[in-house]
C-alpha positions in Angstrom: 50.1 -7.1 7.8 48.2 -6.6 10.9 44.8 -8.3 11.1 42.1 -6.6 13.2 39.4 -8.3 15.2 36.6 -7.5 12.8 36.4 -3.6 12.2 37.7 -2.5 15.5 37.3 1.1 14.6 33.6 0.3 14.2 33.2 -1.8 17.2 34.1 1.0 19.6 35.2 -1.5 22.3 32.0 -3.4 22.3 31.9 -7.0 23.5 29.1 -7.9 21.1 30.2 -10.8 18.8 29.2 -10.2 15.3 28.9 -12.9 12.5 32.0 -11.7 10.6 34.3 -10.8 13.5 37.9 -11.8 12.5 37.2 -11.8 8.8 38.8 -9.5 6.3 37.3 -8.1 3.1 39.4 -6.3 0.4 37.1 -4.0 -1.3 38.2 -2.4 -4.6 34.7 -1.1 -5.4 33.6 2.5 -5.8 30.5 4.8 -5.9 27.4 2.8 -4.5 26.8 -0.8 -5.5 30.0 -2.3 -4.5 30.6 -0.1 -1.4 27.0 -1.0 -0.2 28.1 -4.7 -0.3 31.1 -3.8 1.9 28.9 -1.6 4.1 26.8 -4.6 5.2 29.8 -6.9 5.6 31.5 -4.2 7.8 28.4 -3.9 9.9 28.4 -7.6 10.5 31.9 -7.3 11.9 34.2 -7.7 9.0 37.4 -5.7 8.6 36.7 -4.0 5.4 39.8 -2.6 3.7 38.8 0.0 1.0 41.4 0.3 -1.7 41.3 3.6 -3.4 43.2 5.6 -6.1 45.8 8.0 -4.5 45.0 11.6 -4.5 41.3 11.5 -5.3 39.9 8.3 -3.8 36.3 7.0 -4.4 34.4 9.6 -6.6 31.5 9.5 -3.9 33.9 11.2 -1.4 33.3 14.5 -3.3 29.6 13.8 -3.2 28.8 16.0 -6.2 29.6 19.1 -4.2 27.3 18.1 -1.3 27.9 18.6 2.3 31.3 17.5 3.5 31.4 16.2 7.2 35.2 15.5 7.2 38.2 15.8 4.9 37.1 14.1 1.7 34.1 12.6 3.3 30.6 13.5 2.0 27.6 12.5 3.8 26.7 10.0 1.1 30.2 8.5 1.4 29.9 8.3 5.2 26.6 6.5 5.0 27.9 3.4 3.2 31.6 3.5 4.3 31.4 4.0 8.0 33.7 1.7 10.0 35.8 0.8 6.9 39.6 1.3 6.5 41.1 3.2 3.6 44.4 2.4 1.9 45.6 4.5 -1.2 47.1 2.2 -3.7 48.0 2.9 -7.4 46.8 -0.2 -9.2 48.4 0.8 -12.4 51.7 -0.1 -11.0 53.1 -3.5 -10.4 53.9 -2.6 -6.8 50.3 -1.5 -6.2 48.9 -4.8 -7.6 51.4 -6.7 -5.3 50.1 -4.8 -2.3 46.5 -5.8 -3.1 47.4 -9.5 -3.7 49.3 -9.4 -0.3 46.1 -8.2 1.4 44.1 -10.8 -0.4 46.3 -13.6 1.0 45.0 -12.8 4.5 41.5 -12.1 3.3 38.2 -14.0 3.2 36.3 -11.8 0.7 37.4 -9.8 -2.4 34.9 -7.3 -4.0 35.3 -5.4 -7.2 32.8 -3.5 -9.4 34.7 -2.6 -12.6 33.6 -3.2 -16.0 34.1 -6.9 -16.8 37.7 -7.5 -18.0 39.3 -4.6 -16.1 40.2 -6.7 -13.0 41.9 -9.3 -15.2 43.8 -6.7 -17.1 45.1 -5.2 -13.9 46.2 -8.7 -12.7 43.5 -8.8 -10.0 41.0 -11.1 -11.5 39.5 -14.2 -10.0 42.3 -16.5 -11.1 45.0 -14.2 -9.8 43.4 -13.7 -6.5 42.5 -17.3 -6.0 46.2 -18.2 -6.5 46.9 -15.9 -3.6 44.1 -17.3 -1.5 42.5 -20.4 -2.8 39.5 -20.4 -0.6 38.5 -16.8 -1.0 35.0 -15.5 -2.0 35.4 -13.2 -4.9 32.4 -11.0 -5.7 32.2 -9.2 -9.1 29.4 -6.5 -9.3 28.8 -5.2 -12.8 25.9 -3.7 -14.8 24.8 -6.7 -16.9 27.0 -9.5 -15.8 30.4 -11.0 -16.8 29.2 -12.6 -20.0 27.0 -11.8 -23.0 26.5 -9.1 -25.5 25.8 -6.4 -22.9 28.6 -7.2 -20.5 31.1 -4.6 -21.8 28.5 -1.7 -21.7 28.7 1.0 -19.1 25.9 0.9 -16.6 24.4 3.7 -14.4 21.2 3.2 -12.2 18.9 5.2 -14.4 20.1 3.5 -17.6 19.6 0.0 -16.1 16.1 1.2 -15.0 15.4 2.0 -18.7 16.8 -1.2 -20.0 15.2 -3.6 -17.6 11.6 -2.0 -17.9 11.5 -0.5 -14.5 10.9 3.0 -15.9 7.8 1.7 -17.8 6.1 0.7 -14.4 6.0 4.1 -12.8 3.3 6.7 -13.5 0.1 6.8 -15.4 -0.6 5.4 -18.7 0.2 8.5 -20.8 3.2 9.6 -18.8 6.7 9.5 -20.2 9.1 6.9 -18.7 9.7 7.6 -15.0 12.6 6.5 -13.1 12.6 5.7 -9.4 13.7 8.8 -7.5 16.9 7.3 -6.1 19.6 4.8 -7.2 17.5 1.8 -6.2 19.2 -0.7 -8.4 22.7 0.3 -7.2 21.7 -0.3 -3.6 19.8 -3.5 -4.4 22.8 -4.9 -6.3 25.0 -4.2 -3.2 22.6 -5.8 -0.8 22.2 -8.8 -3.1 26.0 -9.2 -3.4 26.4 -9.1 0.4 23.7 -11.8 0.8 25.5 -13.9 -1.8 28.9 -13.3 0.0 27.4 -14.5 3.3 25.9 -17.5 1.7 29.2 -18.4 0.0 31.1 -18.1 3.3 28.6 -20.5 4.9 29.1 -23.0 2.1 32.9 -22.6 2.6 32.5 -23.2 6.3 30.8 -26.5 5.4 33.7 -27.6 3.3 32.7 -26.1 -0.1 35.8 -23.9 -0.7 35.9 -20.6 -2.2 33.5 -19.1 -4.7 33.3 -16.6 -7.6 30.1 -14.5 -7.5 28.8 -12.8 -10.6 26.3 -10.2 -9.5 24.7 -7.7 -11.8 22.5 -4.5 -11.6 20.2 -6.2 -14.2 19.8 -9.2 -11.9 19.0 -6.8 -9.0 16.4 -5.0 -11.0 14.7 -8.3 -11.9 14.6 -9.4 -8.4 13.2 -6.1 -7.2 10.4 -6.5 -9.7 10.1 -10.2 -9.3 6.3 -10.6 -9.3 5.5 -8.3 -12.1 8.6 -9.5 -14.1 7.6 -13.2 -13.9 4.0 -12.2 -14.8 5.2 -10.3 -17.8 7.2 -13.2 -18.9 4.4 -15.7 -18.4 1.9 -13.5 -20.3 4.2 -12.0 -22.9 2.7 -8.6 -22.4 2.9 -5.6 -20.1 0.1 -4.8 -17.7 -1.3 -1.2 -17.5 0.8 1.2 -15.4 -0.7 1.4 -12.0 0.2 5.0 -11.1 -0.5 5.8 -7.5 -3.1 3.1 -7.1 -2.5 0.0 -5.0 -1.8 -3.3 -6.7 -5.1 -4.9 -5.4 -7.2 -2.8 -7.8 -9.5 -1.9 -5.0 -11.0 1.6 -5.4 -9.9 2.3 -1.8 -6.3 1.5 -2.4 -4.9 4.6 -4.0 -3.3 8.1 -3.2 -5.6 11.0 -2.8 -5.2 14.8 -2.4 -6.6 16.1 0.9 -7.1 19.7 2.0 -3.7 19.7 3.7 -1.7 17.3 1.6 -1.8 13.8 0.2 -2.6 10.5 1.8 -2.2 6.9 0.5 -4.8 4.4 1.7 -5.0 0.6 1.4 -8.7 -0.1 2.0 -8.5 -3.4 0.1 -11.2 -5.6 1.8 -14.9 -4.9 1.9 -14.7 -4.2 5.6 -11.8 -1.8 5.2 -13.6 0.0 2.3 -16.8 0.3 4.2 -14.9 1.9 7.2 -13.2 4.3 4.7 -16.5 5.4 3.2 -18.1 5.9 6.6 -15.1 8.1 7.8 -15.3 10.1 4.5 -19.1 10.5 4.8 -20.0 8.7 1.6 -21.6 5.6 3.0 -24.3 5.8 0.1 -21.8 4.4 -2.4 -21.7 1.1 -0.5 -25.3 0.5 -1.6 -25.0 1.9 -5.2 -24.8 -1.0 -7.8 -23.9 1.4 -10.5 -20.7 2.1 -8.8 -19.6 -1.2 -7.3 -20.6 -4.9 -7.0 -22.7 -4.6 -3.8 -23.3 -8.3 -3.8 -19.6 -9.1 -3.6 -19.3 -6.3 -1.0 -22.1 -7.9 1.1 -20.3 -11.3 1.0 -17.2 -9.7 2.4 -14.6 -11.9 0.6 -11.8 -10.8 -1.6 -11.2 -7.2 -2.8 -13.7 -4.5 -3.6 -14.8 -4.8 -7.3 -15.8 -1.5 -8.9 -18.3 -1.3 -11.8 -17.8 2.3 -12.8 -14.2 2.9 -11.5 -13.9 6.5 -12.8 -17.1 7.6 -11.2 -16.4 5.8 -8.0 -12.9 7.4 -7.8 -14.5 10.8 -8.5 -16.8 10.5 -5.5 -14.0 9.4 -3.2 -11.6 12.1 -4.5 -14.1 14.8 -3.8 -14.5 13.5 -0.1 -10.8 13.2 0.4 -10.4 16.8 -0.9 -12.5 18.1 1.9 -10.7 16.2 4.6 -7.5 16.6 6.6 -4.8 14.2 5.7 -3.3 14.2 9.2 -6.6 13.8 10.8 -7.7 11.0 8.5 -4.4 9.2 9.0 -5.1 9.0 12.7 -8.7 8.0 12.3 -7.9 5.3 9.8 -5.2 3.9 12.0 -7.6 3.8 14.9 -10.0 1.9 12.7 -7.2 -0.5 11.6 -7.3 0.6 8.0 -3.8 0.9 6.5 -3.0 4.5 5.5 -0.3 7.1 5.7 0.0 10.7 5.0 2.5 11.4 2.1 5.6 12.7 3.8 8.8 14.3 2.5 11.9 12.3 3.1 13.3 14.8 5.6 10.1 14.8 7.7 10.0 11.0 7.6 13.7 10.6 8.7 13.1 13.1 11.6 10.2 10.8 12.8 12.4 7.8 12.2 15.2 9.2 14.2 13.2 10.2 17.1 11.3 6.8 17.4 7.9 8.1 16.3 7.5 5.6 13.5 10.1 2.9 14.0 11.8 1.3 16.8 14.9 0.3 14.9 18.1 1.5 16.6 19.3 4.8 15.4 22.7 6.4 16.3 24.4 9.6 15.3 28.0 9.3 14.2 30.0 12.4 14.9 32.4 14.0 12.4 34.2 17.4 12.4 31.5 18.8 10.1 28.6 17.4 12.0 26.7 14.2 12.9 25.5 11.6 10.3 22.6 9.4 11.1 23.2 5.7 11.0 20.2 3.4 10.7 21.8 0.0 11.3 21.6 -3.1 9.1 17.9 -3.4 8.9 17.6 -6.1 11.5 18.1 -6.3 15.2 20.1 -9.2 16.6 18.9 -10.8 19.9 16.7 -7.9 20.6 19.7 -5.6 21.0 21.0 -2.7 19.0 24.3 -3.4 17.1 27.3 -1.4 18.1 27.8 1.9 16.4 29.7 1.8 13.1 32.3 4.4 13.8 33.0 6.9 11.1 34.1 6.7 7.5 37.8 6.9 6.9 39.7 9.7 5.3 41.5 8.8 2.1 44.6 6.7 2.8 44.0 6.9 6.6 45.0 3.2 7.1 48.0 3.1 4.8 50.0 1.8 7.7 48.4 -1.5 7.0 50.3 -1.8 3.8 53.5 0.0 4.9 52.5 3.3 3.5 52.5 5.3 6.6 
């Protein structure tokens, strides 16, 4: 089976040497968590061979009826599968399993995200794959891990948010449970798996041999919430839900309604809070001992301590309501007080893409149905932009790799 130099569809002829150039990943995962792991490995130069069921492929290809940019390629699928290869293999047949094991013999990494036990029943578990390639790094991504009472349970992002306590952190005290508005745990599990794979490859390069990695969505949730999670475990209780307030507890760290929208401010220190009050025209609160600890404010250390938090918030909220969020964002930025107008995601991505907010490299990958934005890996290497990823494959586009076309 032909071995590529990294993902040569992705590299586009670039001479940039990437960390995983020359490595192969066999990726049997689907939807978000597993493919996100493969996404980062592909962006680091690996040849990622996505193994999909014939006829329908990864369910994310359909994208829930969302915009298709190519045959069987939704925008969501393109975002985390760009630069990969696709082979259509029926894993319910001995011939299909043999094809995957043959790919594994020439691979460095193997990724699956089925319910625990499925890979073993198919003949593609850790022992079978390790027999084909003894030093392979095998990553299993699941909802609750490979062992324990919950291991066999199905897991979706919002269900894991409920189980891990994440839903109880959002909103105000009397609100119902509120989930994060995107599949945050799916994405985090994939990123955590990619990090573990890279660490395992480093260990292998130092003579440590292959590795079996057990990565779960529940683990990812805990790591996302690490500080509050450890605090809750230490105290044995939940803290009050913060709503849209900052974690410092400062009255100037919150989200306020303005005349033309909303703004989030982080006036945490006494100096920042004093600047905010001056810009809002409510300097008198700085000397009102009924509203805040003016002595602590005068010392200028630590965070601002309110004495009547509700009354102080009401004064600030009234001043914000008369102000322009856009103008206040600019004024606070000039005064070096962290603040940002609340944007919709589409507005933010427009500013990201045109370089208004971020300097990270952004490219557009062309498909028959239009261009899809690529935002890179999250890090620049050697102060240069990484090569563009190329496009996501159509189902079975690379069957020639396994003699299927």
